[in-house]
GUMIVO-299192 format. One record per atom (N, C-alpha, C): residue number from 1; residue in one letter; atom name; y, z, x. Coordinates in nm, 2 decimals. Each point is the difference from the previous one (the first is absolute). Example, Ala and Ser with C-alpha at 12.3 -4.5 7.8 and 13.67 -1.06 7.14 Angstrom:
2
k | r | a | Y | Z | X
1 | A | N | -0.57 | 0.78 | 1.32;
1 | A | CA | 0.12 | 0.00 | -0.09;
1 | A | C | 0.12 | 0.00 | 0.09;
2 | S | N | 0.11 | -0.07 | -0.04;
2 | S | CA | 0.11 | 0.00 | 0.09;
2 | S | C | 0.11 | 0.08 | -0.08;
REM end
This chain:
143
k | r | a | Y | Z | X
1 | M | N | 4.26 | 5.24 | 10.63;
1 | M | CA | 0.03 | 0.10 | 0.08;
1 | M | C | -0.12 | 0.11 | 0.00;
2 | T | N | -0.03 | 0.04 | 0.12;
2 | T | CA | -0.12 | 0.10 | 0.01;
2 | T | C | 0.06 | 0.14 | 0.00;
3 | A | N | -0.06 | 0.09 | -0.08;
3 | A | CA | 0.05 | 0.14 | -0.01;
3 | A | C | -0.07 | 0.08 | 0.11;
4 | E | N | 0.08 | 0.08 | 0.06;
4 | E | CA | -0.05 | 0.09 | 0.11;
4 | E | C | -0.06 | 0.12 | -0.07;
5 | P | N | -0.13 | 0.03 | 0.04;
5 | P | CA | -0.07 | 0.12 | -0.04;
5 | P | C | 0.06 | 0.13 | 0.05;
6 | V | N | 0.02 | 0.10 | -0.08;
6 | V | CA | 0.06 | 0.13 | 0.04;
6 | V | C | -0.08 | 0.11 | -0.07;
7 | R | N | 0.02 | 0.12 | 0.06;
7 | R | CA | -0.04 | 0.13 | -0.06;
7 | R | C | 0.11 | 0.06 | -0.06;
8 | L | N | 0.00 | 0.03 | -0.13;
8 | L | CA | 0.11 | 0.07 | -0.07;
8 | L | C | -0.03 | 0.15 | 0.03;
9 | I | N | 0.10 | 0.07 | 0.04;
9 | I | CA | -0.01 | 0.15 | 0.02;
9 | I | C | 0.11 | 0.06 | -0.08;
10 | V | N | -0.04 | 0.07 | -0.10;
10 | V | CA | 0.10 | 0.05 | -0.10;
10 | V | C | 0.02 | 0.16 | 0.03;
11 | D | N | 0.13 | 0.03 | 0.02;
11 | D | CA | 0.05 | 0.14 | 0.01;
11 | D | C | 0.01 | 0.04 | -0.15;
12 | V | N | -0.10 | 0.06 | -0.05;
12 | V | CA | -0.01 | 0.02 | -0.15;
12 | V | C | 0.11 | 0.10 | -0.04;
13 | A | N | 0.03 | 0.11 | 0.08;
13 | A | CA | 0.10 | 0.10 | -0.04;
13 | A | C | 0.14 | -0.07 | -0.01;
14 | N | N | 0.02 | -0.09 | 0.10;
14 | N | CA | 0.14 | -0.07 | -0.01;
14 | N | C | 0.01 | -0.10 | -0.11;
15 | V | N | -0.11 | -0.07 | -0.03;
15 | V | CA | 0.00 | -0.09 | -0.12;
15 | V | C | 0.01 | 0.07 | -0.13;
16 | M | N | -0.08 | 0.12 | -0.01;
16 | M | CA | 0.02 | 0.07 | -0.13;
16 | M | C | 0.13 | 0.06 | -0.01;
17 | G | N | 0.07 | 0.04 | 0.11;
17 | G | CA | 0.13 | 0.05 | -0.01;
17 | G | C | 0.11 | -0.10 | -0.03;
18 | S | N | -0.04 | -0.12 | 0.00;
18 | S | CA | 0.12 | -0.11 | -0.03;
18 | S | C | 0.01 | -0.02 | -0.15;
19 | R | N | -0.09 | 0.07 | -0.08;
19 | R | CA | 0.02 | -0.02 | -0.15;
19 | R | C | 0.00 | 0.14 | -0.06;
20 | P | N | 0.11 | 0.04 | -0.07;
20 | P | CA | 0.01 | 0.14 | -0.05;
20 | P | C | -0.08 | 0.00 | -0.14;
21 | D | N | -0.13 | 0.00 | 0.01;
21 | D | CA | -0.08 | -0.01 | -0.12;
21 | D | C | -0.08 | 0.14 | -0.03;
22 | G | N | 0.04 | 0.10 | 0.06;
22 | G | CA | -0.07 | 0.13 | -0.02;
22 | G | C | -0.11 | 0.03 | 0.10;
23 | W | N | -0.01 | -0.08 | 0.11;
23 | W | CA | -0.10 | 0.01 | 0.10;
23 | W | C | -0.02 | 0.14 | 0.06;
24 | W | N | 0.12 | 0.06 | 0.01;
24 | W | CA | 0.00 | 0.14 | 0.06;
24 | W | C | -0.07 | 0.11 | -0.09;
25 | R | N | -0.03 | -0.03 | -0.11;
25 | R | CA | -0.08 | 0.10 | -0.10;
25 | R | C | -0.15 | -0.01 | 0.04;
26 | D | N | -0.05 | -0.11 | 0.05;
26 | D | CA | -0.14 | -0.02 | 0.02;
26 | D | C | -0.01 | -0.11 | 0.11;
27 | R | N | 0.02 | 0.04 | 0.13;
27 | R | CA | 0.00 | -0.09 | 0.11;
27 | R | C | -0.13 | -0.06 | 0.02;
28 | R | N | -0.11 | 0.07 | -0.01;
28 | R | CA | -0.13 | -0.06 | 0.01;
28 | R | C | -0.02 | -0.11 | -0.11;
29 | G | N | 0.03 | 0.03 | -0.12;
29 | G | CA | -0.02 | -0.10 | -0.11;
29 | G | C | 0.09 | -0.11 | 0.02;
30 | A | N | 0.13 | 0.01 | 0.04;
30 | A | CA | 0.08 | -0.11 | 0.02;
30 | A | C | -0.05 | -0.09 | 0.12;
31 | A | N | -0.05 | 0.06 | 0.10;
31 | A | CA | -0.05 | -0.07 | 0.12;
31 | A | C | -0.12 | -0.09 | -0.06;
32 | T | N | -0.09 | 0.07 | -0.08;
32 | T | CA | -0.12 | -0.07 | -0.04;
32 | T | C | 0.04 | -0.12 | -0.09;
33 | R | N | 0.10 | 0.01 | -0.08;
33 | R | CA | 0.05 | -0.10 | -0.08;
33 | R | C | 0.06 | -0.12 | 0.07;
34 | L | N | 0.07 | 0.04 | 0.11;
34 | L | CA | 0.06 | -0.10 | 0.09;
34 | L | C | -0.12 | -0.08 | 0.07;
35 | I | N | -0.09 | 0.08 | 0.06;
35 | I | CA | -0.11 | -0.06 | 0.08;
35 | I | C | -0.09 | -0.09 | -0.10;
36 | A | N | -0.01 | 0.04 | -0.13;
36 | A | CA | -0.09 | -0.07 | -0.10;
36 | A | C | 0.05 | -0.15 | -0.01;
37 | G | N | 0.14 | -0.03 | 0.03;
37 | G | CA | 0.05 | -0.13 | -0.02;
37 | G | C | -0.03 | -0.09 | 0.12;
38 | L | N | -0.03 | 0.06 | 0.11;
38 | L | CA | -0.01 | -0.08 | 0.13;
38 | L | C | -0.11 | -0.10 | 0.00;
39 | P | N | -0.12 | 0.02 | -0.05;
39 | P | CA | -0.11 | -0.11 | 0.00;
39 | P | C | 0.05 | -0.13 | -0.05;
40 | A | N | 0.09 | 0.00 | -0.09;
40 | A | CA | 0.04 | -0.13 | -0.04;
40 | A | C | 0.07 | -0.09 | 0.10;
41 | L | N | 0.05 | 0.07 | 0.12;
41 | L | CA | 0.06 | -0.07 | 0.10;
41 | L | C | -0.09 | -0.05 | 0.11;
42 | L | N | -0.12 | 0.05 | 0.00;
42 | L | CA | -0.10 | -0.05 | 0.10;
42 | L | C | -0.02 | -0.14 | 0.00;
43 | G | N | 0.03 | -0.07 | 0.11;
43 | G | CA | -0.02 | -0.15 | 0.01;
43 | G | C | 0.11 | -0.07 | -0.05;
44 | A | N | 0.11 | 0.06 | -0.06;
44 | A | CA | 0.11 | -0.07 | -0.06;
44 | A | C | 0.09 | -0.06 | 0.12;
45 | E | N | 0.05 | -0.12 | -0.03;
45 | E | CA | 0.10 | -0.05 | 0.09;
45 | E | C | 0.14 | 0.02 | -0.06;
46 | V | N | 0.08 | 0.06 | 0.09;
46 | V | CA | 0.13 | 0.05 | -0.05;
46 | V | C | 0.11 | -0.05 | 0.10;
47 | E | N | 0.12 | 0.00 | -0.04;
47 | E | CA | 0.11 | -0.03 | 0.08;
47 | E | C | 0.03 | 0.11 | 0.10;
48 | A | N | 0.02 | -0.03 | 0.12;
48 | A | CA | 0.04 | 0.11 | 0.10;
48 | A | C | 0.11 | 0.09 | -0.05;
49 | P | N | 0.01 | 0.12 | 0.03;
49 | P | CA | 0.11 | 0.08 | -0.05;
49 | P | C | 0.12 | -0.03 | 0.07;
50 | E | N | 0.11 | 0.00 | -0.08;
50 | E | CA | 0.13 | -0.02 | 0.06;
50 | E | C | 0.01 | -0.13 | 0.08;
51 | A | N | -0.07 | -0.10 | -0.06;
51 | A | CA | -0.01 | -0.13 | 0.07;
51 | A | C | 0.13 | -0.04 | 0.07;
52 | G | N | -0.01 | -0.03 | 0.13;
52 | G | CA | 0.11 | -0.04 | 0.08;
52 | G | C | 0.08 | 0.12 | 0.05;
53 | G | N | -0.02 | 0.12 | -0.05;
53 | G | CA | 0.07 | 0.12 | 0.05;
53 | G | C | -0.08 | 0.07 | 0.11;
54 | P | N | 0.06 | 0.10 | 0.06;
54 | P | CA | -0.06 | 0.07 | 0.11;
54 | P | C | -0.14 | 0.06 | -0.03;
55 | E | N | -0.03 | 0.03 | -0.12;
55 | E | CA | -0.12 | 0.06 | -0.04;
55 | E | C | -0.12 | -0.10 | 0.00;
56 | A | N | 0.04 | -0.13 | 0.00;
56 | A | CA | -0.10 | -0.10 | -0.01;
56 | A | C | -0.06 | -0.04 | 0.13;
57 | G | N | 0.05 | 0.07 | 0.11;
57 | G | CA | -0.05 | -0.03 | 0.13;
57 | G | C | 0.04 | -0.14 | 0.05;
58 | G | N | 0.11 | -0.04 | -0.04;
58 | G | CA | 0.05 | -0.14 | 0.04;
58 | G | C | -0.06 | -0.11 | -0.08;
59 | R | N | -0.07 | 0.03 | -0.11;
59 | R | CA | -0.06 | -0.10 | -0.09;
59 | R | C | 0.11 | -0.08 | -0.07;
60 | A | N | -0.03 | -0.13 | -0.03;
60 | A | CA | 0.09 | -0.07 | -0.08;
60 | A | C | -0.02 | 0.02 | -0.15;
61 | A | N | 0.11 | -0.03 | -0.08;
61 | A | CA | -0.02 | 0.02 | -0.13;
61 | A | C | -0.12 | -0.07 | -0.06;
62 | G | N | -0.07 | 0.06 | -0.09;
62 | G | CA | -0.12 | -0.06 | -0.06;
62 | G | C | -0.12 | 0.02 | 0.08;
63 | A | N | -0.01 | 0.06 | 0.12;
63 | A | CA | -0.11 | 0.02 | 0.07;
63 | A | C | -0.10 | 0.08 | -0.08;
64 | L | N | -0.13 | -0.03 | 0.01;
64 | L | CA | -0.10 | 0.06 | -0.08;
64 | L | C | -0.09 | 0.10 | 0.07;
65 | L | N | -0.04 | 0.10 | -0.06;
65 | L | CA | -0.08 | 0.11 | 0.05;
65 | L | C | -0.12 | 0.01 | -0.09;
66 | R | N | -0.13 | 0.01 | 0.05;
66 | R | CA | -0.11 | 0.03 | -0.08;
66 | R | C | -0.04 | 0.15 | 0.03;
67 | L | N | -0.01 | 0.07 | -0.11;
67 | L | CA | -0.03 | 0.15 | 0.00;
67 | L | C | -0.15 | 0.01 | 0.00;
68 | D | N | -0.06 | -0.01 | 0.13;
68 | D | CA | -0.15 | 0.01 | 0.02;
68 | D | C | -0.06 | 0.14 | 0.00;
69 | A | N | 0.09 | 0.10 | 0.02;
69 | A | CA | -0.05 | 0.14 | -0.01;
69 | A | C | 0.11 | 0.08 | -0.04;
70 | V | N | -0.03 | 0.12 | -0.07;
70 | V | CA | 0.10 | 0.09 | -0.05;
70 | V | C | -0.04 | 0.14 | 0.04;
71 | T | N | 0.09 | 0.08 | 0.06;
71 | T | CA | -0.01 | 0.14 | 0.04;
71 | T | C | 0.11 | 0.08 | -0.08;
72 | A | N | -0.03 | 0.10 | -0.06;
72 | A | CA | 0.09 | 0.09 | -0.06;
72 | A | C | 0.00 | 0.14 | 0.07;
73 | V | N | 0.12 | 0.04 | 0.05;
73 | V | CA | 0.00 | 0.13 | 0.07;
73 | V | C | 0.06 | 0.10 | -0.09;
74 | V | N | -0.06 | 0.11 | -0.02;
74 | V | CA | 0.04 | 0.11 | -0.09;
74 | V | C | 0.01 | 0.13 | 0.09;
75 | E | N | 0.09 | 0.09 | -0.05;
75 | E | CA | 0.02 | 0.12 | 0.08;
75 | E | C | 0.03 | 0.12 | -0.10;
76 | G | N | 0.00 | 0.12 | 0.04;
76 | G | CA | 0.05 | 0.11 | -0.07;
76 | G | C | -0.09 | 0.01 | -0.13;
77 | A | N | 0.08 | 0.03 | -0.11;
77 | A | CA | -0.06 | 0.03 | -0.13;
77 | A | C | -0.08 | -0.13 | -0.05;
78 | A | N | 0.03 | -0.12 | 0.05;
78 | A | CA | -0.07 | -0.11 | -0.05;
78 | A | C | -0.13 | -0.03 | 0.07;
79 | R | N | -0.04 | 0.09 | 0.10;
79 | R | CA | -0.13 | -0.01 | 0.07;
79 | R | C | -0.10 | 0.01 | -0.11;
80 | G | N | -0.11 | -0.08 | 0.01;
80 | G | CA | -0.10 | 0.01 | -0.10;
80 | G | C | 0.02 | -0.11 | -0.11;
81 | A | N | 0.10 | -0.08 | 0.00;
81 | A | CA | 0.03 | -0.10 | -0.09;
81 | A | C | -0.13 | -0.10 | 0.00;
82 | A | N | -0.04 | -0.04 | -0.11;
82 | A | CA | -0.11 | -0.09 | -0.01;
82 | A | C | 0.04 | -0.14 | 0.04;
83 | G | N | -0.10 | -0.07 | 0.07;
83 | G | CA | 0.02 | -0.14 | 0.03;
83 | G | C | -0.10 | -0.08 | -0.05;
84 | P | N | 0.03 | -0.12 | -0.06;
84 | P | CA | -0.09 | -0.10 | -0.05;
84 | P | C | -0.08 | -0.07 | 0.11;
85 | D | N | -0.11 | -0.07 | -0.03;
85 | D | CA | -0.06 | -0.08 | 0.09;
85 | D | C | 0.09 | -0.10 | 0.07;
86 | G | N | -0.02 | -0.01 | 0.12;
86 | G | CA | 0.08 | -0.10 | 0.08;
86 | G | C | 0.12 | 0.05 | 0.06;
87 | I | N | 0.04 | 0.12 | -0.05;
87 | I | CA | 0.13 | 0.06 | 0.06;
87 | I | C | -0.04 | 0.12 | 0.09;
88 | L | N | 0.04 | 0.00 | 0.12;
88 | L | CA | -0.01 | 0.11 | 0.09;
88 | L | C | 0.09 | 0.10 | -0.02;
89 | V | N | -0.03 | 0.12 | -0.04;
89 | V | CA | 0.10 | 0.11 | -0.02;
89 | V | C | -0.02 | 0.10 | 0.12;
90 | V | N | 0.11 | 0.02 | 0.07;
90 | V | CA | 0.00 | 0.09 | 0.12;
90 | V | C | 0.08 | 0.12 | -0.03;
91 | A | N | -0.06 | 0.12 | 0.00;
91 | A | CA | 0.07 | 0.12 | -0.02;
91 | A | C | 0.06 | 0.05 | 0.14;
92 | A | N | 0.14 | 0.00 | 0.01;
92 | A | CA | 0.05 | 0.04 | 0.12;
92 | A | C | -0.02 | 0.15 | 0.03;
93 | P | N | -0.05 | 0.02 | 0.12;
93 | P | CA | -0.03 | 0.15 | 0.03;
93 | P | C | 0.13 | 0.08 | 0.02;
94 | A | N | 0.11 | -0.06 | 0.03;
94 | A | CA | 0.12 | 0.07 | 0.01;
94 | A | C | 0.11 | -0.09 | -0.08;
95 | D | N | 0.10 | -0.06 | 0.07;
95 | D | CA | 0.10 | -0.09 | -0.06;
95 | D | C | -0.06 | -0.13 | -0.02;
96 | G | N | 0.03 | -0.08 | -0.10;
96 | G | CA | -0.04 | -0.13 | -0.02;
96 | G | C | 0.05 | -0.09 | 0.10;
97 | D | N | 0.13 | 0.01 | 0.04;
97 | D | CA | 0.06 | -0.09 | 0.09;
97 | D | C | -0.08 | -0.02 | 0.13;
98 | T | N | -0.05 | 0.12 | 0.06;
98 | T | CA | -0.08 | -0.02 | 0.13;
98 | T | C | -0.13 | -0.07 | -0.03;
99 | T | N | -0.06 | 0.02 | -0.11;
99 | T | CA | -0.13 | -0.06 | -0.04;
99 | T | C | 0.03 | -0.16 | -0.01;
100 | I | N | 0.11 | -0.03 | -0.07;
100 | I | CA | 0.03 | -0.15 | -0.02;
100 | I | C | 0.03 | -0.06 | 0.14;
101 | V | N | 0.07 | 0.07 | 0.08;
101 | V | CA | 0.03 | -0.07 | 0.14;
101 | V | C | -0.13 | -0.02 | 0.07;
102 | E | N | -0.10 | 0.10 | -0.01;
102 | E | CA | -0.12 | -0.01 | 0.08;
102 | E | C | -0.09 | -0.10 | -0.07;
103 | L | N | 0.00 | -0.02 | -0.13;
103 | L | CA | -0.08 | -0.11 | -0.07;
103 | L | C | 0.05 | -0.13 | 0.03;
104 | A | N | 0.14 | -0.02 | 0.01;
104 | A | CA | 0.05 | -0.13 | 0.02;
104 | A | C | -0.02 | -0.04 | 0.15;
105 | A | N | 0.00 | 0.10 | 0.09;
105 | A | CA | -0.02 | -0.02 | 0.15;
105 | A | C | -0.15 | -0.04 | 0.02;
106 | A | N | -0.08 | 0.06 | -0.08;
106 | A | CA | -0.15 | -0.02 | 0.03;
106 | A | C | -0.05 | -0.13 | -0.06;
107 | E | N | 0.08 | -0.06 | -0.09;
107 | E | CA | -0.05 | -0.11 | -0.07;
107 | E | C | -0.01 | -0.12 | 0.10;
108 | A | N | -0.12 | -0.05 | 0.02;
108 | A | CA | -0.03 | -0.10 | 0.11;
108 | A | C | -0.02 | -0.14 | -0.07;
109 | S | N | -0.05 | -0.01 | -0.11;
109 | S | CA | -0.04 | -0.13 | -0.06;
109 | S | C | 0.11 | -0.06 | -0.09;
110 | L | N | 0.08 | 0.09 | -0.06;
110 | L | CA | 0.11 | -0.06 | -0.10;
110 | L | C | 0.14 | 0.06 | 0.05;
111 | R | N | 0.09 | -0.08 | -0.02;
111 | R | CA | 0.13 | 0.05 | 0.02;
111 | R | C | 0.05 | 0.10 | -0.11;
112 | P | N | 0.04 | 0.12 | 0.03;
112 | P | CA | 0.04 | 0.10 | -0.10;
112 | P | C | 0.13 | -0.03 | -0.07;
113 | L | N | -0.01 | 0.01 | -0.13;
113 | L | CA | 0.12 | 0.00 | -0.09;
113 | L | C | 0.02 | 0.14 | -0.06;
114 | V | N | 0.10 | 0.07 | 0.05;
114 | V | CA | 0.02 | 0.13 | -0.06;
114 | V | C | 0.10 | 0.00 | -0.10;
115 | V | N | -0.03 | 0.07 | -0.11;
115 | V | CA | 0.09 | 0.02 | -0.12;
115 | V | C | 0.07 | 0.14 | 0.01;
116 | T | N | 0.12 | 0.01 | 0.03;
116 | T | CA | 0.08 | 0.13 | 0.00;
116 | T | C | 0.14 | -0.03 | 0.01;
117 | A | N | 0.08 | 0.09 | -0.05;
117 | A | CA | 0.15 | -0.01 | 0.02;
117 | A | C | 0.04 | 0.11 | 0.10;
118 | D | N | -0.09 | 0.07 | 0.06;
118 | D | CA | 0.03 | 0.11 | 0.10;
118 | D | C | 0.05 | -0.06 | 0.12;
119 | R | N | 0.13 | 0.02 | 0.03;
119 | R | CA | 0.06 | -0.06 | 0.13;
119 | R | C | -0.06 | 0.05 | 0.13;
120 | G | N | -0.04 | 0.13 | -0.01;
120 | G | CA | -0.06 | 0.06 | 0.12;
120 | G | C | -0.14 | -0.06 | 0.03;
121 | L | N | -0.07 | -0.02 | -0.11;
121 | L | CA | -0.13 | -0.06 | 0.02;
121 | L | C | 0.01 | -0.14 | 0.04;
122 | R | N | 0.09 | -0.08 | -0.05;
122 | R | CA | 0.02 | -0.14 | 0.04;
122 | R | C | 0.03 | -0.01 | 0.15;
123 | A | N | 0.08 | 0.10 | 0.05;
123 | A | CA | 0.04 | -0.01 | 0.14;
123 | A | C | -0.12 | 0.04 | 0.09;
124 | R | N | -0.10 | 0.06 | -0.05;
124 | R | CA | -0.11 | 0.04 | 0.08;
124 | R | C | -0.12 | -0.11 | 0.01;
125 | L | N | 0.01 | -0.09 | -0.09;
125 | L | CA | -0.09 | -0.11 | -0.01;
125 | L | C | 0.01 | -0.10 | 0.11;
126 | D | N | -0.12 | -0.06 | 0.05;
126 | D | CA | 0.02 | -0.10 | 0.10;
126 | D | C | 0.07 | -0.12 | -0.05;
127 | P | N | 0.08 | -0.06 | 0.08;
127 | P | CA | 0.09 | -0.11 | -0.05;
127 | P | C | -0.09 | -0.12 | -0.06;
128 | A | N | -0.12 | -0.01 | 0.03;
128 | A | CA | -0.09 | -0.10 | -0.06;
128 | A | C | -0.03 | 0.02 | -0.14;
129 | A | N | 0.01 | 0.12 | -0.05;
129 | A | CA | -0.03 | 0.04 | -0.13;
129 | A | C | 0.11 | -0.06 | -0.10;
130 | L | N | -0.05 | -0.05 | -0.11;
130 | L | CA | 0.09 | -0.04 | -0.11;
130 | L | C | 0.03 | 0.12 | -0.08;
131 | I | N | 0.12 | 0.01 | -0.07;
131 | I | CA | 0.04 | 0.11 | -0.08;
131 | I | C | 0.05 | -0.05 | -0.13;
132 | A | N | -0.03 | 0.06 | -0.11;
132 | A | CA | 0.05 | -0.03 | -0.13;
132 | A | C | 0.05 | 0.13 | -0.07;
133 | G | N | 0.10 | 0.00 | -0.07;
133 | G | CA | 0.05 | 0.11 | -0.09;
133 | G | C | -0.09 | 0.02 | -0.12;
134 | P | N | 0.01 | 0.12 | -0.06;
134 | P | CA | -0.07 | 0.03 | -0.13;
134 | P | C | 0.03 | -0.10 | -0.10;
135 | G | N | 0.11 | -0.06 | -0.01;
135 | G | CA | 0.04 | -0.09 | -0.11;
135 | G | C | -0.07 | -0.12 | 0.01;
136 | W | N | -0.04 | -0.05 | 0.12;
136 | W | CA | -0.08 | -0.11 | 0.02;
136 | W | C | -0.14 | 0.02 | -0.06;
137 | L | N | -0.06 | 0.11 | 0.03;
137 | L | CA | -0.14 | 0.03 | -0.05;
137 | L | C | 0.02 | 0.03 | -0.15;
138 | N | N | 0.09 | 0.07 | -0.05;
138 | N | CA | 0.02 | 0.02 | -0.14;
138 | N | C | 0.01 | -0.13 | -0.08;
139 | R | N | 0.07 | -0.10 | 0.05;
139 | R | CA | 0.01 | -0.12 | -0.07;
139 | R | C | -0.14 | -0.07 | 0.00;
140 | L | N | -0.08 | 0.00 | 0.11;
140 | L | CA | -0.13 | -0.06 | 0.00;
140 | L | C | -0.10 | 0.07 | -0.10;
141 | L | N | 0.03 | 0.13 | -0.02;
141 | L | CA | -0.09 | 0.07 | -0.10;
141 | L | C | 0.05 | 0.00 | -0.14;
142 | G | N | 0.12 | -0.06 | -0.02;
142 | G | CA | 0.06 | -0.01 | -0.13;
142 | G | C | 0.05 | 0.14 | -0.06;
143 | R | N | 0.04 | 0.08 | 0.10;
143 | R | CA | 0.05 | 0.13 | -0.03;
143 | R | C | 0.15 | 0.01 | -0.01;
REM end
C-alpha cells in the first residue's frame, strides 16, 4: 500500500489545551516543548486519523499517510515559541484559526492534514483537507 504524502498543520494552542499539564503557566514554553517533538514525525508513515470515519476523508481503515512536511501554528502568548530544524513555525498575526485556514488553502503540493478539536475551525476548512484530533497527534508523540 502506498502512503499519501501530506502536510501536517498543527493547531498548537488546541493541542496544548488537550492536556492539563500546566501549559497555562508558560504558554511559550509549552508550545516549544510540543513543537520540539514534531521532527520525529517528519517522513513517518502513519495510519489515517479516524480511519473509516468522516475525518478520514472517506479513507478505508488502514490507509497510510506520509508526513512529508510539518507546520506548527502558534498564537497569543505562545508567539515566539522556538522551532527545531525541519519544522515551519508560523506565528498567527491575529487568531490561529484564520491562519490555519489560509495555510491549508494555500497548500498546493501536499494535501493538508490539520490537527485540531476546534469545531468552528474544522467547519472552515476545505472539504479536501484531512482532520485529526489532538489525541491522534498525542498518541503519535507518545504523550
